[in-house]
C-alpha positions in Angstrom: -19.3 166.4 1.8 -22.7 167.4 2.0 -24.0 169.4 -0.9 -26.9 171.5 -1.8 -28.8 171.5 -4.7 -31.6 173.3 -6.7 -33.8 170.8 -8.3 -37.4 170.8 -10.6 -38.0 167.5 -9.9 -39.2 165.5 -6.7 -36.0 163.6 -5.8 -36.1 161.0 -3.2 -33.2 160.1 -1.3 -31.7 158.6 2.1 -29.9 160.7 4.7 -28.9 160.2 8.4 -26.8 162.7 9.7 -28.7 166.1 9.0 -32.4 166.5 9.5 -34.6 166.6 6.9 -34.9 170.0 6.3 -36.7 171.2 3.1 -36.3 174.6 2.0 -38.2 176.6 -0.9 -36.6 179.3 -2.5 -39.2 181.9 -3.9 -37.6 183.8 -6.5 -38.9 184.9 -10.4 -41.9 183.0 -9.6 -40.1 179.7 -9.4 -40.3 177.3 -6.5 -37.2 174.8 -5.8 -36.5 172.2 -3.2 -32.8 172.7 -1.9 -32.5 169.0 -0.1 -29.4 168.4 2.1 -27.4 165.1 0.8 -25.1 163.4 3.6 -25.0 160.2 2.0 -24.5 159.5 -1.5 -25.4 161.9 -4.5 -28.3 161.6 -6.4 -28.6 162.8 -10.5 -31.5 164.7 -12.1 -32.2 166.5 -14.6 -31.4 171.1 -14.2 -29.5 170.6 -11.2 -27.3 173.8 -10.0 -24.7 173.4 -7.2 -25.4 176.3 -5.0 -23.2 175.7 -1.6 -21.2 173.2 -0.7 -20.6 172.4 3.6 -19.4 169.8 5.7 -21.0 169.5 9.2 -19.5 171.2 11.5 -19.3 171.0 15.9 -21.2 173.9 17.7 -21.3 174.0 21.1 -23.1 176.7 23.7 -19.7 177.7 26.1 -20.0 179.5 29.3 -18.2 182.7 29.6 -19.1 185.0 33.0 -22.4 185.3 35.0 -24.2 187.7 36.5 -25.8 187.5 40.1 -28.8 189.6 40.7 -28.6 190.0 44.9 -32.7 190.1 45.0 -35.5 188.3 46.5 -38.1 186.6 44.4 -37.4 185.5 41.1 -37.5 188.3 38.3 -38.0 187.3 34.7 -35.1 188.1 32.3 -36.3 190.5 29.8 -33.6 192.3 27.6 -30.3 193.3 27.0 -28.7 196.0 25.1 -26.6 195.3 22.2 -23.4 196.4 23.7 -24.1 193.9 26.6 -23.7 196.9 29.1 -27.2 196.7 30.4 -29.6 194.1 31.6 -33.3 194.3 32.5 -35.8 192.2 34.2 -39.3 192.1 35.3 -40.3 191.2 38.6 -44.1 190.6 38.5 -45.5 190.8 41.9 -44.1 194.4 42.2 -44.7 194.8 38.9 -41.0 196.4 38.6 -38.5 196.9 35.7 -34.7 196.3 37.2 -32.3 197.7 35.2 -28.2 196.5 36.0 -24.7 196.4 34.5 -23.2 193.4 33.9 -21.7 192.6 37.4 -25.6 192.4 38.3 -25.3 195.7 40.4 -29.1 197.1 40.6 -28.7 200.5 38.7 -32.2 201.4 38.4 -35.7 199.9 39.2 -39.5 201.4 38.8 -42.8 200.7 38.7 -45.3 202.2 36.9 -48.5 200.5 37.9 -50.3 203.1 39.5 -53.4 204.4 37.5 -51.4 207.9 36.0 -50.5 209.2 32.4 -47.2 207.9 32.5 -48.4 204.2 33.1 -48.5 201.8 30.3 -51.3 199.7 31.7 -51.7 196.0 31.4 -48.1 194.7 30.2 -47.6 193.2 26.7 -44.1 192.9 26.1 -41.4 192.8 28.7 -38.8 195.9 29.1 -36.9 196.7 25.9 -33.5 198.6 26.4 -32.6 201.1 23.9 -28.8 202.1 23.7 -27.4 203.3 27.1 -30.0 205.1 28.5 -33.4 204.5 27.5 -35.9 201.6 28.5 -39.4 200.7 26.6 -42.6 199.2 28.0 -45.5 198.6 25.5 -49.0 198.1 27.2 -52.6 198.4 26.3 -52.2 202.2 26.9 -49.7 202.7 23.9 -45.5 202.1 23.7 -43.7 204.0 26.8 -40.4 205.2 26.2 -38.4 206.0 29.5 -35.2 207.2 31.1 -33.8 204.3 33.2 -35.2 205.8 36.1 -38.5 206.0 34.8 -38.9 209.3 33.7 -41.4 209.4 31.1 -40.2 210.4 27.4 -42.4 209.9 24.8 -45.4 207.7 24.3 -46.7 206.7 20.9 -50.0 205.6 20.8 -50.9 201.8 19.4 -51.9 201.8 15.4 -55.6 200.9 16.5 -57.3 201.3 19.5 -56.5 198.1 22.0 -59.8 196.4 22.9 -58.5 193.1 24.0 -55.4 191.5 24.2 -53.1 188.7 25.6 -49.4 187.8 26.2 -46.9 185.1 27.2 -43.6 186.3 29.5 -40.9 184.3 28.8 -37.3 184.5 29.3 -35.2 187.2 26.8 -38.9 187.1 24.5 -39.8 190.9 23.5 -40.0 193.2 21.2 -36.5 194.3 19.6 -34.7 197.3 18.7 -33.4 196.9 15.4 -31.2 199.0 12.3 -32.4 199.7 9.1 -31.0 202.0 6.7 -28.3 203.6 9.4 -31.5 204.4 11.6 -33.0 202.5 14.8 -36.4 201.1 14.8 -38.8 199.1 17.4 -40.4 195.8 15.9 -42.8 194.0 17.9 -45.6 191.9 17.4 -48.7 193.9 15.8 -51.6 194.1 18.2 -53.9 195.6 15.3 -57.6 194.0 15.6 -58.1 195.3 12.0 -61.5 195.0 13.0 -62.3 191.5 13.1 -61.3 188.4 15.2 -60.5 184.5 14.7 -63.8 183.5 14.1 -63.7 185.4 10.8 -62.1 184.7 7.5 -61.0 188.3 7.4 -58.7 187.9 10.3 -56.9 185.7 8.2 -56.9 187.3 5.1 -55.6 190.7 6.8 -53.4 189.2 9.1 -49.6 191.2 10.0 -47.6 189.2 12.5 -45.3 192.0 12.9 -45.0 196.2 13.7 -42.2 198.5 12.9 -42.2 201.7 15.0 -40.3 204.8 14.1 -39.7 205.8 17.4 -38.6 209.1 15.9 -42.3 210.1 14.4 -44.4 207.1 15.9 -45.5 205.8 12.5 -45.8 202.6 12.1 -46.2 199.9 9.6 -47.3 196.2 10.1 -45.8 193.4 8.0 -45.6 189.3 7.6 -49.0 187.7 6.4 -49.6 184.7 6.5 -48.5 183.4 3.4 -50.6 181.3 0.5 -49.2 177.9 1.8 -49.5 178.6 5.7 -51.8 176.0 7.4 -53.5 179.3 9.0 -55.5 179.9 5.8 -57.2 176.1 6.0 -60.6 177.7 6.9 -59.9 176.6 10.8 -59.8 178.9 14.1 -56.5 179.5 15.8 -55.6 180.7 19.1 -53.2 183.7 19.3 -50.6 181.3 21.0 -50.9 179.1 17.7 -49.3 181.9 15.6 -47.7 184.1 17.8 -44.6 185.1 15.6 -41.0 184.8 15.9 -38.5 187.5 14.6 -35.2 189.1 14.0 -33.9 191.5 11.4 -30.5 191.4 10.2 -28.8 193.2 7.5 -31.8 194.1 5.4 -33.5 190.8 6.0 -36.7 190.4 8.0 -37.0 186.2 9.7 -40.4 185.5 10.7 -42.2 183.0 11.7 -45.8 181.9 13.0 -46.1 180.2 15.8 -46.7 176.4 15.7 -46.4 176.6 11.7 -42.7 175.4 11.3 -41.3 177.4 8.8 -38.7 180.2 8.8 -39.5 183.0 6.3 -36.8 185.2 4.7 -38.0 188.8 3.2 -36.1 191.1 1.9 -36.8 194.2 4.1 -37.2 198.1 4.1 -39.4 200.4 6.1 -41.6 200.6 3.4 -41.8 196.9 2.2 -41.2 193.6 2.6 -40.8 190.8 -0.1 -40.2 186.9 0.6 -37.6 185.6 -0.6 -37.0 182.6 1.2 -38.8 180.0 3.2 -37.1 177.0 5.1 -39.4 174.5 6.0 -38.5 172.8 9.3 -38.9 169.0 10.0 -38.4 169.4 13.8 -38.8 165.7 15.2 -41.6 165.1 17.9 -42.8 168.5 16.5 -46.6 168.5 17.5 -48.4 171.1 14.8 -50.9 172.2 16.4 -54.6 171.6 14.8 -57.4 174.1 14.0 -60.5 174.3 15.8 -64.3 175.5 14.4 -64.3 179.3 14.1 -67.9 178.8 16.0 -65.9 178.4 19.6 -64.3 181.8 19.0 -66.3 185.1 20.0 -65.3 188.6 19.4 -62.8 190.3 22.4 -62.0 186.8 23.5 -58.0 186.0 23.8 -57.2 182.5 24.2 -53.2 181.3 25.1 -51.9 177.9 25.7 -48.4 177.9 26.8 -47.9 173.9 26.1 -48.4 175.1 22.3 -45.6 173.6 20.1 -44.3 176.6 18.6 -41.3 178.6 17.1 -40.6 180.5 20.1 -37.8 183.3 19.2 -35.2 183.7 16.0 -32.1 185.6 16.7 -29.2 186.6 14.2 -25.9 186.9 15.2 -22.1 186.6 14.1 -23.4 185.4 10.6 -25.4 182.2 12.2 -29.6 182.2 12.5 -30.3 180.7 15.6 -33.9 179.4 15.5 -35.1 178.5 19.2 -37.7 175.8 19.1 -40.5 174.4 21.4 -42.1 170.5 20.2 -44.7 170.9 22.2 -46.7 168.8 24.7 -48.2 165.9 23.4 -51.9 167.2 22.5 -53.2 163.9 23.7 -51.8 165.2 27.6 -53.5 168.3 27.2 -56.9 167.3 26.7 -56.3 164.8 29.5 -55.0 167.3 31.5 -58.1 169.8 30.5 -60.7 167.3 31.5 -59.4 166.9 34.8 -59.0 170.3 35.3 -62.9 170.9 34.2 -63.9 167.7 36.5 -62.6 169.7 39.4 -59.7 167.8 39.9 -57.2 170.5 39.6 -54.1 168.5 41.3 -54.5 165.7 39.2 -54.5 167.8 36.0 -51.7 170.0 37.1 -49.0 167.1 37.6 -50.3 165.1 34.1 -49.4 168.7 32.7 -46.1 169.0 34.9 -45.2 165.6 33.5 -45.7 166.1 29.9 -44.2 169.6 29.8 -40.5 167.7 31.6 -41.2 165.4 28.5 -40.8 167.9 26.2 -37.6 168.7 25.1 -36.6 172.5 23.4 -33.7 173.0 21.3 -32.2 175.6 19.0 -31.2 175.0 15.1 -28.2 177.0 13.6 -28.2 177.8 9.9 -26.0 180.2 8.1 -26.7 184.1 7.8 -25.9 183.8 3.7 -26.3 180.3 2.4 -28.8 179.2 4.7 -27.2 175.8 4.8 -28.2 174.0 8.0 -25.0 174.1 10.8 -26.5 171.7 13.4 -29.6 171.3 16.6 -27.9 172.4 19.9 -29.4 171.5 23.2 -30.3 174.1 25.5 -27.1 174.3 28.2 -28.3 172.3 31.5 -29.5 174.0 34.4 -31.1 177.0 32.8 -34.8 178.2 31.9 -35.6 176.6 28.6 -38.4 178.9 27.8 -36.3 181.8 26.5 -32.9 182.9 26.0 -31.2 186.5 24.6 -28.7 188.2 22.8 -26.6 191.0 22.5 -24.0 191.8 19.9 -21.7 188.8 20.7 -23.2 186.9 23.6 -26.6 184.6 24.7 -27.9 185.2 27.8 -29.3 182.1 29.9 -31.5 182.3 33.1 -30.5 179.9 35.4 -33.0 177.8 37.1 -33.4 178.3 40.8 -33.2 175.5 43.4 -36.8 174.8 44.2 -35.5 173.4 47.8 -34.1 176.5 48.9 -35.3 180.6 49.1 -32.5 181.9 47.5 -31.7 185.7 47.7 -30.4 185.7 44.3 -30.8 185.4 40.3 -28.3 184.1 38.1 -27.8 184.7 34.6 -25.3 182.8 32.6 -23.1 185.0 29.7 -22.3 182.6 27.1 -20.8 182.3 23.2 -21.9 180.4 20.7 -18.8 178.2 19.6 -17.8 176.5 16.3 -14.9 173.6 17.0 
């Protein structure tokens, strides 16, 4: 039996079966440590029992699969809440592909031409909105189309875009969320705020996410670096170091800043976000990124490193918080690979980097939505792309890894459920 305690003094303890996850809860200007005990109970002054829990067994079980009959390897992008539509993005053709749950292609279109309805350089994978719309976010703005690709509405960015970069991974994109019975788009913020990562102003004014009113086009940004954030240590950081992971459920914003292994939970409305709880995640072999001298940064430049440790996605579903983490490639391997690339030994550098990537094992932390208690850590199912996954109201979706030795004419998506045994 494990118990959670609010304590006002540091408590040293020993435990084995539950990871060392420290939770600090900010309420009424007090900071507490909630320590998960699994072996023996230690007394201390001013204890208050918050909740009581027992380790549970969780698994991700296969429910169904979707086969998309197509040459190439489009990337799984989003699924609508009902699970009735799935979107993909094909990079060679820049096509958005929309299917039903059986894998039948319903619509596909491209907007790579220089036309008024083209979104420009893609910043997010396609986001399905309900049963009849899809959203593409690019350098030119936020574009809302019908499923056939006819432009319905364009929303300008909060600021004119100068430069930007993006990483595309399965299921990692902006989200349609509900606040006060109204649907909004939440996406990472692309504002420059008239600064860049070589200046202190960048870190002082940074906000992670943008809430977009799809009816009025109004936007509000949220999610600063909190006072204890490592990104306020005076060093400079690349975009991939602090790229946000987020979700919204039941008027709560769940947010992490990339390689800072902390889950921030805010009371959330379209007008404000007030920090309620911060969960500090002690993840084994998580290579927390180190900053660089700010003199290495220049205005207008964007640097992205796909091997950086990060909290990549957060999904809140069926009373559980799912935190997808990537522990990162050993920084020594990255530096060795970079040195080989710089010296012209590209194949050797790629081999070392690829091997480092293979040795890196991502996972999914699971917490209870109401109590924030730790429920377990899940491995990704075998045979799937471990860079990301997505969720409808009641299911999880993973993209099968294709056979590298066979030219396949289909792409398979596994529909799964998180099961509590």
